[in-house]
N, C-alpha and C positions, 0 to 999 in steps of 0.2 A: 465429340466432334469427329473422331475417326470413323465411327459407324455411318455418319452422314456422308462422308467422303466415299466410303466403300459402297454405299447405296447408289451414289451418283455414278460411280465407276461401273457398277453392275447394270444400271440403266443404259449407260453409254454402250457397253458391250452388247446388250440385248438389241439395241437399235442398229448396231453395225453388223450383226450376224448375217450370214448369207442364207437366204430362203431358197430351199430346193424346189425346183419345178420339174415335173416329169410325169412318168407313167408308173402306176402301182397296181398290184393285184391283191385281192383278198382271197385267200385259199382256205378250203375246208379239208383238213387232213383226213377226216373220217370218210368222206365221199369222193375226194379228189376234184371236186368242182372248183371253178375259179371265176372270179369277177374282176374285170379290168377297168380302171378309170384313169383319168388324167387330172392333174391339179397344178395350180400356180404355187401351192404351198403344201408339200407332202406331209410335213409334220402336223399341220393343222387338219389336214384331210383325215389322217388316222384318228386323231382325237375326236373329230366330229363324227366320223363313221361309227366308231365304237360307242360314242354317246347315244347316237340314234339307234343302234342295234340293241344296246342295253335297255333302252326305254321302249323298244318295240315300235319305233316310228321311222325306220329306214325306208326311203322312197322306193328302193328296189325290192319288190315283194319276194322274189325267189331267194334273195340273200337273207332277208329277214326270216322267212320260213325255215331255211336251212339252219340259221343261227338258233332259232327257237327249238328246233328238233335236236341239234347236236350239242349245243352249249358253247359258251365263249372259249373254253379251253381247246376246242377243235379248230379254231381259226387263227390265222396269222396274216399280218400285213407285210407285204414285200414290195420294196422299191425295185422296179424292173429296169428303169432307165431314167437318167436325169438329163436335162437339157443344159446347154451352155448358158452362162450368166450374161454373156454379151449379145444376146439376140435382140433384134429390134422389137419393140413392144407390139407392133402391129403384126409381126410374124408369129408370135407365140400361140394365139388361139388355133390357127390352122395347123401349125406344127404339132401341137398337143393332140388334136383330132386325128391327124395322120398317124402319129406314133401309137395312139390308143388303138386305132383300127388294125395296125400291124400286129400288135400284141394280142388283141382279141382273136385274130386269125391264127396266130402262132400257137396260142394256148388252147384254142377251141373254147374260149371263155365267153361269159355274158358281159355285155357292155354296161358300165356304170355311167 
């Protein structure tokens, strides 16, 4: 019975966790190149991006080509900026686009 209760508690905690939204970069240490994107869920974005890159199906061809040439160990996922949790839902898409554009310019990166 105790494991059933701990499972319920784990599920409750999972549902209550804060989802980070913001801007991230994928960087290649070997070449110094960077790709910048924005997401409503940064954790899921890393997992999804790495899955696509490992399977050779990432939508951004330049990133996929660099991954294929340099290998997974040359890449890192970096959170550049997170947004406040109390933003109005309608403001989020525009703010994410704006922040992504700022970071693309700042890092001279490719937009994801």
